[in-house]
C-alpha positions in Angstrom: -33.0 -2.6 74.0 -31.1 1.3 75.1 -31.8 4.0 72.8 -29.0 6.3 73.8 -27.8 9.6 72.1 -24.2 10.5 72.3 -25.0 14.2 73.5 -21.4 15.4 71.3 -23.6 18.2 68.7 -25.3 19.6 72.3 -22.0 20.0 74.3 -22.6 23.6 75.1 -25.1 22.5 77.3 -24.5 21.7 81.3 -24.7 18.0 82.1 -28.1 18.8 83.9 -29.3 20.4 80.8 -27.8 17.5 78.9 -30.3 15.1 80.9 -33.3 17.4 80.2 -32.6 17.5 76.6 -32.0 14.0 75.7 -35.2 13.2 77.4 -37.0 16.1 75.6 -35.6 14.2 72.5 -37.4 11.2 73.4 -34.1 8.5 74.4 -33.7 6.8 77.5 -30.2 7.0 77.7 -26.9 8.8 77.5 -23.7 7.7 76.4 -21.5 10.7 77.8 -18.8 11.0 75.1 -15.5 12.8 76.8 -16.2 16.1 77.7 -14.0 18.9 79.9 -16.3 18.7 83.0 -16.6 15.0 83.2 -13.8 12.5 82.0 -12.0 14.6 79.6 -9.6 13.5 76.7 -6.4 12.4 78.9 -6.3 14.3 81.5 -7.5 13.5 85.1 -11.4 13.4 85.3 -12.7 17.0 86.5 -15.7 15.0 88.9 -16.3 15.8 92.6 -19.1 14.9 94.9 -21.1 18.2 93.9 -21.2 17.3 90.5 -21.6 13.9 91.0 -25.2 14.2 93.1 -25.6 17.4 90.6 -25.6 15.0 87.9 -27.0 11.8 89.4 -30.2 14.0 90.1 -30.6 15.6 87.0 -31.0 12.1 85.6 -33.0 10.7 87.7 -35.5 13.9 87.9 -35.5 13.9 83.9 -35.6 9.9 83.7 -32.5 9.0 81.7 -30.5 6.6 82.6 -26.3 6.6 81.9 -26.0 3.7 79.6 -22.2 4.5 79.0 -19.3 6.3 79.9 -16.2 7.3 77.4 -13.1 6.7 79.2 -9.9 8.4 76.7 -6.2 7.4 78.1 -3.4 6.2 76.4 -3.4 3.1 78.3 -1.1 1.7 75.1 1.4 4.1 75.1 4.9 2.7 75.4 6.3 5.9 77.8 5.9 5.1 81.3 4.9 8.8 82.8 1.7 8.9 79.7 0.9 4.8 80.6 0.9 5.2 84.3 -1.2 8.4 84.0 -3.8 6.5 82.0 -3.8 3.8 84.6 -4.0 6.8 87.2 -7.0 8.0 85.1 -8.6 4.4 84.4 -8.9 3.7 88.2 -10.7 7.0 89.3 -12.7 6.5 85.8 -14.1 3.2 87.5 -14.8 4.8 90.6 -17.0 7.4 89.3 -18.7 5.1 87.0 -19.6 3.1 90.3 -20.6 6.3 92.2 -22.9 7.0 88.7 -23.9 3.5 89.0 -23.0 3.1 85.3 -22.7 -0.4 84.0 -20.8 -0.2 80.9 -17.6 1.5 79.6 -16.8 2.4 75.8 -13.4 3.0 74.5 -10.5 2.5 72.0 -7.5 0.4 72.0 -5.8 3.3 71.9 -3.6 5.1 69.2 -0.8 3.4 67.4 -0.3 1.3 64.1 1.6 4.0 62.1 5.2 2.1 61.3 6.3 5.4 59.8 6.5 7.0 63.0 9.4 6.8 65.4 9.1 5.4 68.5 10.7 9.0 69.9 8.0 11.1 68.3 5.1 11.5 70.9 2.7 12.3 68.4 0.6 8.9 69.5 1.2 7.0 66.7 3.4 4.1 67.2 5.1 0.2 66.1 1.7 -1.7 66.8 3.3 -4.5 68.5 5.0 -1.9 71.2 0.8 -0.6 71.7 -0.3 -4.1 72.0 2.2 -5.3 74.8 1.5 -1.7 77.0 -2.6 -3.0 76.4 -2.2 -6.0 77.3 -0.2 -4.8 80.6 -3.5 -2.4 81.2 -5.9 -5.0 80.6 -4.2 -7.4 83.4 -4.4 -4.5 85.9 -8.3 -2.7 84.7 -9.8 -6.0 84.0 -10.0 -7.8 87.8 -11.0 -4.3 89.0 -13.9 -4.3 86.7 -14.9 -7.8 87.1 -14.9 -7.1 90.9 -17.1 -3.9 90.0 -19.4 -5.7 87.8 -18.8 -2.9 85.0 -18.3 -4.0 81.0 -15.6 -2.7 79.3 -16.5 -3.1 75.1 -13.6 -1.7 73.0 -13.8 -0.5 69.5 -11.2 -1.4 66.8 -10.9 2.4 65.5 -9.3 3.6 62.1 -5.6 4.7 62.5 -5.0 3.1 66.0 -2.9 0.1 66.1 -6.4 -2.0 66.2 -8.2 -1.0 62.9 -10.5 -4.1 61.9 -12.7 -6.2 63.7 -11.2 -10.1 63.2 -8.0 -9.0 65.2 -10.1 -6.6 67.4 -12.2 -9.9 68.7 -8.8 -12.0 68.9 -7.6 -9.5 71.7 -10.9 -9.1 73.3 -11.1 -13.3 73.4 -7.4 -13.3 74.7 -8.5 -11.2 77.5 -10.9 -13.6 78.4 -13.5 -11.8 80.8 -16.7 -11.8 80.7 -16.8 -8.1 81.5 -14.7 -7.4 77.9 -16.9 -6.9 75.2 -17.0 -5.7 71.5 -18.5 -2.2 69.9 -19.4 -2.1 66.3 -19.2 1.3 64.7 -21.5 2.2 62.0 -19.4 4.8 60.6 -16.5 2.5 60.3 -18.0 0.3 58.1 -15.8 0.2 55.4 -12.6 0.9 57.7 -13.5 -2.5 58.5 -13.1 -3.8 55.3 -15.8 -4.6 52.7 -17.3 -7.9 53.7 -20.0 -5.7 56.6 -22.1 -8.6 57.5 -19.0 -11.2 58.3 -17.3 -8.1 60.0 -21.1 -7.6 62.1 -21.2 -11.6 62.6 -17.4 -11.8 63.8 -18.9 -10.1 67.1 -21.4 -13.0 67.9 -21.4 -13.1 71.7 -19.5 -10.3 72.3 -21.2 -7.3 71.0 -22.8 -5.1 73.7 -22.9 -1.5 71.9 -23.5 -0.5 68.5 -22.9 3.3 67.6 -25.3 4.7 64.5 -24.4 7.0 61.8 -24.0 6.8 57.9 -21.0 7.3 56.0 -19.8 7.0 52.5 -17.2 4.3 51.3 -14.5 4.9 50.9 -12.7 2.7 49.1 -14.6 3.7 45.8 -12.1 3.5 42.7 -12.3 6.9 41.1 -9.6 8.0 43.2 -10.8 11.7 43.6 -13.5 10.2 45.9 -12.3 13.1 48.7 -10.4 15.9 46.9 -8.1 16.8 49.9 -5.2 19.5 49.7 -1.8 19.0 48.7 -2.6 16.6 46.5 -1.3 13.1 47.5 -1.8 14.4 51.4 -2.0 11.3 53.5 -5.1 11.4 55.1 -8.3 9.3 55.2 -11.8 10.6 55.6 -14.8 9.2 57.2 -18.6 11.1 58.3 -21.0 10.4 61.2 -24.1 11.4 59.1 -27.8 11.0 59.4 -28.8 7.0 58.6 -29.6 7.4 54.8 -27.3 10.3 53.8 -24.1 7.8 53.6 -23.5 4.0 51.7 -24.2 1.8 54.5 -27.1 -0.6 53.7 -29.3 0.2 56.6 -31.7 -2.9 55.6 -28.7 -5.3 55.6 -26.9 -3.9 58.8 -30.2 -4.1 61.0 -31.3 -7.2 60.0 -27.5 -9.2 60.7 -28.0 -7.4 64.2 -31.6 -8.9 64.5 -30.6 -12.2 63.4 -28.0 -12.4 65.7 -30.4 -11.4 68.6 -28.6 -8.5 69.5 -30.3 -6.8 72.5 -27.6 -4.1 73.7 -26.9 -0.4 73.7 -28.2 1.1 70.1 -26.6 5.0 70.5 -26.6 7.6 67.6 -23.6 9.0 67.4 -23.9 11.5 64.2 -21.7 14.3 64.7 -22.5 16.1 61.4 -24.8 18.6 62.0 -24.7 21.0 65.0 -26.7 23.6 62.8 -29.9 20.9 62.8 -28.8 19.0 66.2 -32.0 18.7 67.5 -33.8 17.6 64.0 -30.7 15.0 63.4 -31.4 13.8 66.9 -34.9 12.9 66.7 -34.5 11.9 63.0 -32.3 9.3 63.8 -34.4 7.8 67.2 -37.6 7.6 64.4 -35.1 5.9 61.9 -33.5 3.5 65.1 -36.6 2.3 66.7 -38.4 1.8 63.0 -35.2 -0.5 62.1 -35.6 -2.5 65.0 -39.9 -2.9 65.1 -38.7 -4.1 61.1 -36.6 -7.3 62.0 -37.3 -7.3 65.7 -40.1 -9.2 65.5 -41.7 -10.6 68.8 
């Protein structure tokens, strides 16, 4: 099991200081989410030989690994210019992962899926079938490169993307049919995935390589005032990335199911809510991760 920190709440630190902080907090690995001085959102990676050398040295000096990188490019875009740029950026990201000796990418299927948006609207929301077609085109190009380089791509269904639920995500992963393409389960998205958490976890069996951990509230509660947004009637959906125990996920059921599935991959702390107490939150989450693993993964 890899106990991994997404350092988003420490993003003001340099890459080198992030390595130091990760070790200081007790984690063995970093999950490097998008940041402007490495794999930036949507744009060309800001990476060059000196930066790679310095980052690798800091990882070694502080005894932490780079468990995952998270490229975020528009590989499901219906626009040729966006799609081609995304493929170019993905190829560069793969080359960087090879140089960094990083074994896994985590990413999303891509924005899209709202039937209410026109394809003339470049807001990033498009018809699901168009996004799916572009995504599979991307897979035809990128999966052979991933297979050649031995890098796993772990994909997550994500709220407001063209794939929001676990079952269709797993169907797509199975259709890609590559040993290098796996699945992620994002605990704070549990209630977007549907009402049966255990069924959704078990649907990933044989493909689950990566689990992100944070608590959240059940947005499907029926009061209609579960969340209050202004103006009333605004088309928004809300979720949180809280410390374990601050939301409504049944963590004993969650971890006991993972243990029964014999999960032994990347466990990532992805709490984002508490920048005013980021260190305390990170230490608490690591202790909880280890406590649950110690409870349910019996020797």
